[in-house]
mmCIF file of the C-alpha atoms, coordinates in Angstrom:
data_MODEL
# 
_entry.id   MODEL 
# 
loop_
_atom_site.group_PDB 
_atom_site.id 
_atom_site.type_symbol 
_atom_site.label_atom_id 
_atom_site.label_alt_id 
_atom_site.label_comp_id 
_atom_site.label_asym_id 
_atom_site.label_entity_id 
_atom_site.label_seq_id 
_atom_site.pdbx_PDB_ins_code 
_atom_site.Cartn_x 
_atom_site.Cartn_y 
_atom_site.Cartn_z 
_atom_site.occupancy 
_atom_site.B_iso_or_equiv 
_atom_site.pdbx_formal_charge 
_atom_site.auth_seq_id 
_atom_site.auth_comp_id 
_atom_site.auth_asym_id 
_atom_site.auth_atom_id 
_atom_site.pdbx_PDB_model_num 
ATOM 1   C CA . MET A 1 1   ? 58.009 12.133  -20.501 1.00 0.00 ? 1   MET A CA 1 
ATOM 2   C CA . ALA A 1 2   ? 58.367 8.389   -20.045 1.00 0.00 ? 2   ALA A CA 1 
ATOM 3   C CA . PHE A 1 3   ? 55.900 5.684   -19.071 1.00 0.00 ? 3   PHE A CA 1 
ATOM 4   C CA . GLN A 1 4   ? 55.385 4.368   -15.522 1.00 0.00 ? 4   GLN A CA 1 
ATOM 5   C CA . VAL A 1 5   ? 55.616 0.699   -14.526 1.00 0.00 ? 5   VAL A CA 1 
ATOM 6   C CA . HIS A 1 6   ? 54.695 -0.599  -11.061 1.00 0.00 ? 6   HIS A CA 1 
ATOM 7   C CA . PRO A 1 7   ? 57.481 -2.713  -9.473  1.00 0.00 ? 7   PRO A CA 1 
ATOM 8   C CA . SER A 1 8   ? 55.217 -5.812  -9.461  1.00 0.00 ? 8   SER A CA 1 
ATOM 9   C CA . ALA A 1 9   ? 54.597 -5.596  -13.235 1.00 0.00 ? 9   ALA A CA 1 
ATOM 10  C CA . ILE A 1 10  ? 56.590 -7.506  -15.841 1.00 0.00 ? 10  ILE A CA 1 
ATOM 11  C CA . VAL A 1 11  ? 57.387 -5.767  -19.129 1.00 0.00 ? 11  VAL A CA 1 
ATOM 12  C CA . ASP A 1 12  ? 59.374 -8.084  -21.386 1.00 0.00 ? 12  ASP A CA 1 
ATOM 13  C CA . GLU A 1 13  ? 62.351 -6.644  -23.220 1.00 0.00 ? 13  GLU A CA 1 
ATOM 14  C CA . GLY A 1 14  ? 61.306 -5.426  -26.663 1.00 0.00 ? 14  GLY A CA 1 
ATOM 15  C CA . ALA A 1 15  ? 57.798 -4.287  -25.710 1.00 0.00 ? 15  ALA A CA 1 
ATOM 16  C CA . GLN A 1 16  ? 56.996 -0.796  -26.976 1.00 0.00 ? 16  GLN A CA 1 
ATOM 17  C CA . ILE A 1 17  ? 55.139 1.500   -24.573 1.00 0.00 ? 17  ILE A CA 1 
ATOM 18  C CA . GLY A 1 18  ? 54.374 5.135   -25.374 1.00 0.00 ? 18  GLY A CA 1 
ATOM 19  C CA . ASP A 1 19  ? 55.060 8.198   -23.237 1.00 0.00 ? 19  ASP A CA 1 
ATOM 20  C CA . GLY A 1 20  ? 52.631 8.915   -20.438 1.00 0.00 ? 20  GLY A CA 1 
ATOM 21  C CA . SER A 1 21  ? 51.308 5.355   -20.229 1.00 0.00 ? 21  SER A CA 1 
ATOM 22  C CA . ARG A 1 22  ? 50.856 3.678   -16.841 1.00 0.00 ? 22  ARG A CA 1 
ATOM 23  C CA . VAL A 1 23  ? 51.315 -0.026  -16.159 1.00 0.00 ? 23  VAL A CA 1 
ATOM 24  C CA . TRP A 1 24  ? 49.824 -1.002  -12.796 1.00 0.00 ? 24  TRP A CA 1 
ATOM 25  C CA . HIS A 1 25  ? 50.163 -3.918  -10.326 1.00 0.00 ? 25  HIS A CA 1 
ATOM 26  C CA . PHE A 1 26  ? 50.810 -7.460  -11.596 1.00 0.00 ? 26  PHE A CA 1 
ATOM 27  C CA . VAL A 1 27  ? 50.565 -6.578  -15.299 1.00 0.00 ? 27  VAL A CA 1 
ATOM 28  C CA . HIS A 1 28  ? 52.457 -8.659  -17.874 1.00 0.00 ? 28  HIS A CA 1 
ATOM 29  C CA . VAL A 1 29  ? 53.321 -7.080  -21.233 1.00 0.00 ? 29  VAL A CA 1 
ATOM 30  C CA . CYS A 1 30  ? 54.934 -9.502  -23.701 1.00 0.00 ? 30  CYS A CA 1 
ATOM 31  C CA . ALA A 1 31  ? 57.966 -8.583  -25.816 1.00 0.00 ? 31  ALA A CA 1 
ATOM 32  C CA . GLY A 1 32  ? 56.157 -8.083  -29.129 1.00 0.00 ? 32  GLY A CA 1 
ATOM 33  C CA . ALA A 1 33  ? 53.376 -5.821  -27.813 1.00 0.00 ? 33  ALA A CA 1 
ATOM 34  C CA . SER A 1 34  ? 52.968 -2.264  -29.058 1.00 0.00 ? 34  SER A CA 1 
ATOM 35  C CA . ILE A 1 35  ? 51.207 0.144   -26.675 1.00 0.00 ? 35  ILE A CA 1 
ATOM 36  C CA . GLY A 1 36  ? 50.553 3.787   -27.509 1.00 0.00 ? 36  GLY A CA 1 
ATOM 37  C CA . LYS A 1 37  ? 50.853 7.003   -25.530 1.00 0.00 ? 37  LYS A CA 1 
ATOM 38  C CA . CYS A 1 38  ? 48.848 7.899   -22.409 1.00 0.00 ? 38  CYS A CA 1 
ATOM 39  C CA . CYS A 1 39  ? 47.377 4.409   -21.938 1.00 0.00 ? 39  CYS A CA 1 
ATOM 40  C CA . SER A 1 40  ? 46.387 2.856   -18.621 1.00 0.00 ? 40  SER A CA 1 
ATOM 41  C CA . LEU A 1 41  ? 46.750 -0.877  -17.981 1.00 0.00 ? 41  LEU A CA 1 
ATOM 42  C CA . GLY A 1 42  ? 44.952 -1.774  -14.734 1.00 0.00 ? 42  GLY A CA 1 
ATOM 43  C CA . GLN A 1 43  ? 45.844 -4.428  -12.196 1.00 0.00 ? 43  GLN A CA 1 
ATOM 44  C CA . ASN A 1 44  ? 46.376 -7.974  -13.496 1.00 0.00 ? 44  ASN A CA 1 
ATOM 45  C CA . VAL A 1 45  ? 46.222 -7.091  -17.213 1.00 0.00 ? 45  VAL A CA 1 
ATOM 46  C CA . PHE A 1 46  ? 47.973 -9.372  -19.728 1.00 0.00 ? 46  PHE A CA 1 
ATOM 47  C CA . VAL A 1 47  ? 49.070 -8.109  -23.176 1.00 0.00 ? 47  VAL A CA 1 
ATOM 48  C CA . GLY A 1 48  ? 50.216 -10.699 -25.738 1.00 0.00 ? 48  GLY A CA 1 
ATOM 49  C CA . ASN A 1 49  ? 53.015 -10.522 -28.295 1.00 0.00 ? 49  ASN A CA 1 
ATOM 50  C CA . ARG A 1 50  ? 50.938 -9.787  -31.383 1.00 0.00 ? 50  ARG A CA 1 
ATOM 51  C CA . VAL A 1 51  ? 48.835 -7.025  -29.853 1.00 0.00 ? 51  VAL A CA 1 
ATOM 52  C CA . VAL A 1 52  ? 48.596 -3.408  -30.991 1.00 0.00 ? 52  VAL A CA 1 
ATOM 53  C CA . ILE A 1 53  ? 47.099 -0.837  -28.635 1.00 0.00 ? 53  ILE A CA 1 
ATOM 54  C CA . GLY A 1 54  ? 46.610 2.769   -29.771 1.00 0.00 ? 54  GLY A CA 1 
ATOM 55  C CA . ASP A 1 55  ? 46.954 6.004   -27.813 1.00 0.00 ? 55  ASP A CA 1 
ATOM 56  C CA . ASN A 1 56  ? 44.674 6.896   -24.880 1.00 0.00 ? 56  ASN A CA 1 
ATOM 57  C CA . VAL A 1 57  ? 43.362 3.356   -24.343 1.00 0.00 ? 57  VAL A CA 1 
ATOM 58  C CA . LYS A 1 58  ? 42.098 2.448   -20.879 1.00 0.00 ? 58  LYS A CA 1 
ATOM 59  C CA . ILE A 1 59  ? 42.147 -1.229  -19.912 1.00 0.00 ? 59  ILE A CA 1 
ATOM 60  C CA . GLN A 1 60  ? 40.625 -1.886  -16.498 1.00 0.00 ? 60  GLN A CA 1 
ATOM 61  C CA . ASN A 1 61  ? 41.572 -4.701  -14.081 1.00 0.00 ? 61  ASN A CA 1 
ATOM 62  C CA . ASN A 1 62  ? 41.698 -8.385  -15.022 1.00 0.00 ? 62  ASN A CA 1 
ATOM 63  C CA . VAL A 1 63  ? 41.678 -8.103  -18.832 1.00 0.00 ? 63  VAL A CA 1 
ATOM 64  C CA . SER A 1 64  ? 43.790 -10.387 -21.039 1.00 0.00 ? 64  SER A CA 1 
ATOM 65  C CA . VAL A 1 65  ? 44.451 -8.961  -24.494 1.00 0.00 ? 65  VAL A CA 1 
ATOM 66  C CA . TYR A 1 66  ? 45.605 -11.974 -26.489 1.00 0.00 ? 66  TYR A CA 1 
ATOM 67  C CA . ASP A 1 67  ? 47.533 -12.229 -29.772 1.00 0.00 ? 67  ASP A CA 1 
ATOM 68  C CA . ASN A 1 68  ? 45.839 -10.840 -32.894 1.00 0.00 ? 68  ASN A CA 1 
ATOM 69  C CA . VAL A 1 69  ? 43.791 -8.231  -31.010 1.00 0.00 ? 69  VAL A CA 1 
ATOM 70  C CA . THR A 1 70  ? 44.068 -4.578  -32.082 1.00 0.00 ? 70  THR A CA 1 
ATOM 71  C CA . LEU A 1 71  ? 42.620 -1.771  -29.969 1.00 0.00 ? 71  LEU A CA 1 
ATOM 72  C CA . GLU A 1 72  ? 42.602 1.579   -31.764 1.00 0.00 ? 72  GLU A CA 1 
ATOM 73  C CA . GLU A 1 73  ? 42.899 5.009   -30.160 1.00 0.00 ? 73  GLU A CA 1 
ATOM 74  C CA . GLY A 1 74  ? 40.579 5.802   -27.259 1.00 0.00 ? 74  GLY A CA 1 
ATOM 75  C CA . VAL A 1 75  ? 39.159 2.315   -26.690 1.00 0.00 ? 75  VAL A CA 1 
ATOM 76  C CA . PHE A 1 76  ? 37.819 1.609   -23.188 1.00 0.00 ? 76  PHE A CA 1 
ATOM 77  C CA . CYS A 1 77  ? 37.881 -1.956  -21.829 1.00 0.00 ? 77  CYS A CA 1 
ATOM 78  C CA . GLY A 1 78  ? 35.900 -2.381  -18.619 1.00 0.00 ? 78  GLY A CA 1 
ATOM 79  C CA . PRO A 1 79  ? 36.931 -4.764  -15.823 1.00 0.00 ? 79  PRO A CA 1 
ATOM 80  C CA . SER A 1 80  ? 37.243 -8.432  -16.782 1.00 0.00 ? 80  SER A CA 1 
ATOM 81  C CA . VAL A 1 81  ? 36.524 -7.991  -20.503 1.00 0.00 ? 81  VAL A CA 1 
ATOM 82  C CA . VAL A 1 82  ? 37.296 -11.291 -22.263 1.00 0.00 ? 82  VAL A CA 1 
ATOM 83  C CA . PHE A 1 83  ? 39.045 -11.523 -25.632 1.00 0.00 ? 83  PHE A CA 1 
ATOM 84  C CA . THR A 1 84  ? 39.632 -14.781 -27.497 1.00 0.00 ? 84  THR A CA 1 
ATOM 85  C CA . ASN A 1 85  ? 41.792 -15.634 -30.510 1.00 0.00 ? 85  ASN A CA 1 
ATOM 86  C CA . VAL A 1 86  ? 40.862 -19.237 -31.389 1.00 0.00 ? 86  VAL A CA 1 
ATOM 87  C CA . TYR A 1 87  ? 37.287 -19.948 -32.453 1.00 0.00 ? 87  TYR A CA 1 
ATOM 88  C CA . ASN A 1 88  ? 37.174 -23.641 -31.550 1.00 0.00 ? 88  ASN A CA 1 
ATOM 89  C CA . PRO A 1 89  ? 39.894 -24.290 -28.937 1.00 0.00 ? 89  PRO A CA 1 
ATOM 90  C CA . ARG A 1 90  ? 40.904 -27.762 -27.772 1.00 0.00 ? 90  ARG A CA 1 
ATOM 91  C CA . SER A 1 91  ? 43.642 -28.364 -25.249 1.00 0.00 ? 91  SER A CA 1 
ATOM 92  C CA . LEU A 1 92  ? 44.858 -31.442 -27.164 1.00 0.00 ? 92  LEU A CA 1 
ATOM 93  C CA . ILE A 1 93  ? 44.993 -29.739 -30.587 1.00 0.00 ? 93  ILE A CA 1 
ATOM 94  C CA . GLU A 1 94  ? 47.508 -27.013 -31.464 1.00 0.00 ? 94  GLU A CA 1 
ATOM 95  C CA . ARG A 1 95  ? 45.706 -24.107 -33.175 1.00 0.00 ? 95  ARG A CA 1 
ATOM 96  C CA . LYS A 1 96  ? 48.166 -21.200 -32.931 1.00 0.00 ? 96  LYS A CA 1 
ATOM 97  C CA . ASN A 1 97  ? 48.174 -20.964 -36.741 1.00 0.00 ? 97  ASN A CA 1 
ATOM 98  C CA . GLU A 1 98  ? 44.389 -20.466 -36.671 1.00 0.00 ? 98  GLU A CA 1 
ATOM 99  C CA . TYR A 1 99  ? 44.261 -17.247 -34.640 1.00 0.00 ? 99  TYR A CA 1 
ATOM 100 C CA . ARG A 1 100 ? 41.542 -14.899 -35.877 1.00 0.00 ? 100 ARG A CA 1 
ATOM 101 C CA . ASN A 1 101 ? 42.029 -11.132 -35.914 1.00 0.00 ? 101 ASN A CA 1 
ATOM 102 C CA . THR A 1 102 ? 39.872 -8.957  -33.679 1.00 0.00 ? 102 THR A CA 1 
ATOM 103 C CA . LEU A 1 103 ? 39.697 -5.199  -34.320 1.00 0.00 ? 103 LEU A CA 1 
ATOM 104 C CA . VAL A 1 104 ? 38.171 -2.701  -31.901 1.00 0.00 ? 104 VAL A CA 1 
ATOM 105 C CA . LYS A 1 105 ? 37.986 0.656   -33.651 1.00 0.00 ? 105 LYS A CA 1 
ATOM 106 C CA . ARG A 1 106 ? 38.591 4.158   -32.311 1.00 0.00 ? 106 ARG A CA 1 
ATOM 107 C CA . GLY A 1 107 ? 36.579 5.298   -29.320 1.00 0.00 ? 107 GLY A CA 1 
ATOM 108 C CA . ALA A 1 108 ? 34.628 2.075   -28.751 1.00 0.00 ? 108 ALA A CA 1 
ATOM 109 C CA . THR A 1 109 ? 33.576 1.056   -25.223 1.00 0.00 ? 109 THR A CA 1 
ATOM 110 C CA . LEU A 1 110 ? 33.548 -2.553  -24.034 1.00 0.00 ? 110 LEU A CA 1 
ATOM 111 C CA . GLY A 1 111 ? 31.546 -2.908  -20.812 1.00 0.00 ? 111 GLY A CA 1 
ATOM 112 C CA . ALA A 1 112 ? 32.573 -4.939  -17.779 1.00 0.00 ? 112 ALA A CA 1 
ATOM 113 C CA . ASN A 1 113 ? 32.573 -8.732  -18.216 1.00 0.00 ? 113 ASN A CA 1 
ATOM 114 C CA . CYS A 1 114 ? 31.650 -8.659  -21.897 1.00 0.00 ? 114 CYS A CA 1 
ATOM 115 C CA . THR A 1 115 ? 33.106 -11.361 -24.159 1.00 0.00 ? 115 THR A CA 1 
ATOM 116 C CA . ILE A 1 116 ? 34.484 -10.648 -27.625 1.00 0.00 ? 116 ILE A CA 1 
ATOM 117 C CA . VAL A 1 117 ? 34.555 -13.802 -29.764 1.00 0.00 ? 117 VAL A CA 1 
ATOM 118 C CA . CYS A 1 118 ? 37.572 -13.680 -32.084 1.00 0.00 ? 118 CYS A CA 1 
ATOM 119 C CA . GLY A 1 119 ? 37.331 -12.609 -35.710 1.00 0.00 ? 119 GLY A CA 1 
ATOM 120 C CA . VAL A 1 120 ? 35.002 -9.625  -35.279 1.00 0.00 ? 120 VAL A CA 1 
ATOM 121 C CA . THR A 1 121 ? 35.324 -5.906  -35.916 1.00 0.00 ? 121 THR A CA 1 
ATOM 122 C CA . ILE A 1 122 ? 33.735 -3.483  -33.478 1.00 0.00 ? 122 ILE A CA 1 
ATOM 123 C CA . GLY A 1 123 ? 33.048 -0.150  -35.169 1.00 0.00 ? 123 GLY A CA 1 
ATOM 124 C CA . GLU A 1 124 ? 34.088 3.339   -34.098 1.00 0.00 ? 124 GLU A CA 1 
ATOM 125 C CA . PHE A 1 125 ? 32.415 4.617   -30.921 1.00 0.00 ? 125 PHE A CA 1 
ATOM 126 C CA . ALA A 1 126 ? 30.308 1.457   -30.597 1.00 0.00 ? 126 ALA A CA 1 
ATOM 127 C CA . PHE A 1 127 ? 29.131 0.664   -27.074 1.00 0.00 ? 127 PHE A CA 1 
ATOM 128 C CA . VAL A 1 128 ? 29.029 -2.920  -25.795 1.00 0.00 ? 128 VAL A CA 1 
ATOM 129 C CA . GLY A 1 129 ? 26.995 -3.324  -22.608 1.00 0.00 ? 129 GLY A CA 1 
ATOM 130 C CA . ALA A 1 130 ? 28.247 -5.126  -19.515 1.00 0.00 ? 130 ALA A CA 1 
ATOM 131 C CA . GLY A 1 131 ? 28.116 -8.917  -19.826 1.00 0.00 ? 131 GLY A CA 1 
ATOM 132 C CA . ALA A 1 132 ? 27.280 -8.946  -23.548 1.00 0.00 ? 132 ALA A CA 1 
ATOM 133 C CA . VAL A 1 133 ? 28.708 -11.620 -25.857 1.00 0.00 ? 133 VAL A CA 1 
ATOM 134 C CA . ILE A 1 134 ? 29.827 -10.246 -29.225 1.00 0.00 ? 134 ILE A CA 1 
ATOM 135 C CA . ASN A 1 135 ? 29.952 -12.957 -31.905 1.00 0.00 ? 135 ASN A CA 1 
ATOM 136 C CA . ARG A 1 136 ? 29.547 -10.804 -35.051 1.00 0.00 ? 136 ARG A CA 1 
ATOM 137 C CA . ASP A 1 137 ? 30.659 -7.423  -36.348 1.00 0.00 ? 137 ASP A CA 1 
ATOM 138 C CA . VAL A 1 138 ? 29.288 -4.322  -34.621 1.00 0.00 ? 138 VAL A CA 1 
ATOM 139 C CA . PRO A 1 139 ? 28.486 -1.155  -36.619 1.00 0.00 ? 139 PRO A CA 1 
ATOM 140 C CA . ALA A 1 140 ? 30.003 2.215   -35.755 1.00 0.00 ? 140 ALA A CA 1 
ATOM 141 C CA . TYR A 1 141 ? 28.023 3.893   -32.937 1.00 0.00 ? 141 TYR A CA 1 
ATOM 142 C CA . GLY A 1 142 ? 26.004 0.681   -32.359 1.00 0.00 ? 142 GLY A CA 1 
ATOM 143 C CA . LEU A 1 143 ? 24.681 -0.072  -28.847 1.00 0.00 ? 143 LEU A CA 1 
ATOM 144 C CA . MET A 1 144 ? 24.887 -3.804  -28.152 1.00 0.00 ? 144 MET A CA 1 
ATOM 145 C CA . VAL A 1 145 ? 23.498 -5.794  -25.190 1.00 0.00 ? 145 VAL A CA 1 
ATOM 146 C CA . GLY A 1 146 ? 22.667 -9.381  -24.303 1.00 0.00 ? 146 GLY A CA 1 
ATOM 147 C CA . VAL A 1 147 ? 23.798 -12.954 -24.888 1.00 0.00 ? 147 VAL A CA 1 
ATOM 148 C CA . PRO A 1 148 ? 24.353 -13.256 -27.757 1.00 0.00 ? 148 PRO A CA 1 
ATOM 149 C CA . ALA A 1 149 ? 24.491 -9.495  -28.216 1.00 0.00 ? 149 ALA A CA 1 
ATOM 150 C CA . ARG A 1 150 ? 21.862 -7.725  -30.268 1.00 0.00 ? 150 ARG A CA 1 
ATOM 151 C CA . GLN A 1 151 ? 21.753 -4.104  -31.293 1.00 0.00 ? 151 GLN A CA 1 
ATOM 152 C CA . ILE A 1 152 ? 19.200 -2.002  -29.394 1.00 0.00 ? 152 ILE A CA 1 
ATOM 153 C CA . GLY A 1 153 ? 20.195 1.499   -30.475 1.00 0.00 ? 153 GLY A CA 1 
ATOM 154 C CA . TRP A 1 154 ? 22.883 4.015   -31.312 1.00 0.00 ? 154 TRP A CA 1 
ATOM 155 C CA . MET A 1 155 ? 25.351 5.954   -29.116 1.00 0.00 ? 155 MET A CA 1 
ATOM 156 C CA . SER A 1 156 ? 26.988 9.357   -29.511 1.00 0.00 ? 156 SER A CA 1 
ATOM 157 C CA . GLU A 1 157 ? 30.728 9.892   -29.227 1.00 0.00 ? 157 GLU A CA 1 
ATOM 158 C CA . PHE A 1 158 ? 29.995 11.486  -25.848 1.00 0.00 ? 158 PHE A CA 1 
ATOM 159 C CA . GLY A 1 159 ? 28.487 8.193   -24.651 1.00 0.00 ? 159 GLY A CA 1 
ATOM 160 C CA . GLU A 1 160 ? 24.776 9.020   -24.643 1.00 0.00 ? 160 GLU A CA 1 
ATOM 161 C CA . GLN A 1 161 ? 22.046 7.045   -26.412 1.00 0.00 ? 161 GLN A CA 1 
ATOM 162 C CA . LEU A 1 162 ? 20.786 8.789   -29.543 1.00 0.00 ? 162 LEU A CA 1 
ATOM 163 C CA . ASP A 1 163 ? 17.084 9.139   -30.331 1.00 0.00 ? 163 ASP A CA 1 
ATOM 164 C CA . LEU A 1 164 ? 17.310 7.286   -33.651 1.00 0.00 ? 164 LEU A CA 1 
ATOM 165 C CA . PRO A 1 165 ? 15.417 4.332   -35.087 1.00 0.00 ? 165 PRO A CA 1 
ATOM 166 C CA . LEU A 1 166 ? 17.370 1.100   -35.272 1.00 0.00 ? 166 LEU A CA 1 
ATOM 167 C CA . ARG A 1 167 ? 16.958 0.912   -39.058 1.00 0.00 ? 167 ARG A CA 1 
ATOM 168 C CA . GLY A 1 168 ? 15.997 3.264   -41.850 1.00 0.00 ? 168 GLY A CA 1 
ATOM 169 C CA . ALA A 1 169 ? 16.823 6.956   -41.754 1.00 0.00 ? 169 ALA A CA 1 
ATOM 170 C CA . GLY A 1 170 ? 16.778 9.828   -39.301 1.00 0.00 ? 170 GLY A CA 1 
ATOM 171 C CA . SER A 1 171 ? 18.840 12.381  -37.437 1.00 0.00 ? 171 SER A CA 1 
ATOM 172 C CA . ALA A 1 172 ? 19.508 13.178  -33.789 1.00 0.00 ? 172 ALA A CA 1 
ATOM 173 C CA . THR A 1 173 ? 21.515 15.570  -31.652 1.00 0.00 ? 173 THR A CA 1 
ATOM 174 C CA . CYS A 1 174 ? 23.522 14.496  -28.605 1.00 0.00 ? 174 CYS A CA 1 
ATOM 175 C CA . GLN A 1 175 ? 21.987 16.271  -25.610 1.00 0.00 ? 175 GLN A CA 1 
ATOM 176 C CA . HIS A 1 176 ? 25.380 16.877  -23.970 1.00 0.00 ? 176 HIS A CA 1 
ATOM 177 C CA . SER A 1 177 ? 27.780 17.679  -26.812 1.00 0.00 ? 177 SER A CA 1 
ATOM 178 C CA . HIS A 1 178 ? 25.151 19.057  -29.254 1.00 0.00 ? 178 HIS A CA 1 
ATOM 179 C CA . ALA A 1 179 ? 26.844 17.099  -32.054 1.00 0.00 ? 179 ALA A CA 1 
ATOM 180 C CA . LYS A 1 180 ? 24.493 16.000  -34.842 1.00 0.00 ? 180 LYS A CA 1 
ATOM 181 C CA . TYR A 1 181 ? 24.253 12.413  -36.117 1.00 0.00 ? 181 TYR A CA 1 
ATOM 182 C CA . VAL A 1 182 ? 22.532 11.068  -39.218 1.00 0.00 ? 182 VAL A CA 1 
ATOM 183 C CA . LEU A 1 183 ? 21.204 7.544   -39.808 1.00 0.00 ? 183 LEU A CA 1 
ATOM 184 C CA . ASP A 1 184 ? 21.176 6.625   -43.474 1.00 0.00 ? 184 ASP A CA 1 
ATOM 185 C CA . ASP A 1 185 ? 21.200 3.178   -45.102 1.00 0.00 ? 185 ASP A CA 1 
ATOM 186 C CA . ASP A 1 186 ? 21.345 1.602   -41.608 1.00 0.00 ? 186 ASP A CA 1 
ATOM 187 C CA . ARG A 1 187 ? 24.610 3.422   -40.777 1.00 0.00 ? 187 ARG A CA 1 
ATOM 188 C CA . VAL A 1 188 ? 25.148 6.299   -38.364 1.00 0.00 ? 188 VAL A CA 1 
ATOM 189 C CA . MET A 1 189 ? 27.575 9.093   -39.147 1.00 0.00 ? 189 MET A CA 1 
ATOM 190 C CA . LYS A 1 190 ? 28.496 12.199  -37.201 1.00 0.00 ? 190 LYS A CA 1 
ATOM 191 C CA . VAL A 1 191 ? 27.876 15.379  -39.193 1.00 0.00 ? 191 VAL A CA 1 
ATOM 192 C CA . GLU A 1 192 ? 31.305 16.944  -39.577 1.00 0.00 ? 192 GLU A CA 1 
ATOM 193 C CA . GLY A 1 193 ? 31.646 20.608  -38.690 1.00 0.00 ? 193 GLY A CA 1 
ATOM 194 C CA . HIS A 1 194 ? 28.724 20.358  -36.283 1.00 0.00 ? 194 HIS A CA 1 
ATOM 195 C CA . LYS A 1 195 ? 30.283 20.571  -32.790 1.00 0.00 ? 195 LYS A CA 1 
# 
């Protein structure tokens, strides 16, 4: 099984794209990019040279994934998500040697029109609301909204808000998947072996 590329897309020679991935209208994938299996790159997506995208990643329309961004397995990028790679850009000053790494961990969701300021790590299964501006690290399962983004809760792997306090300790069960989650030392963890 190979990957599919729309005739209007440009995939530079050397780019690695996994089986089952789909590259839609007017996409540009640069030569150094590495894209996993079963990914979807929506209309007008740009993928830079020093970008790593894991398996089963969905990138909706009008997203530019610039150099030094890594998206792990199962990341969802909503329409018009904005990534950056220079913290203090100036058109008249060359700063390509100052790119900051951005890591979006497995299963995280980035809502439509959110902005990810370079140099942050977004934890596993975190959920960034539409239009939020992320300028600091996000904990695993954290629910982030606003400008600048602030944490307002915790999300399950299924994508439902968990009935947990923001800080302290507690436990909750996802109403849809019945998986159990525990908050301890201000970190949420899924209880293994429980759905």
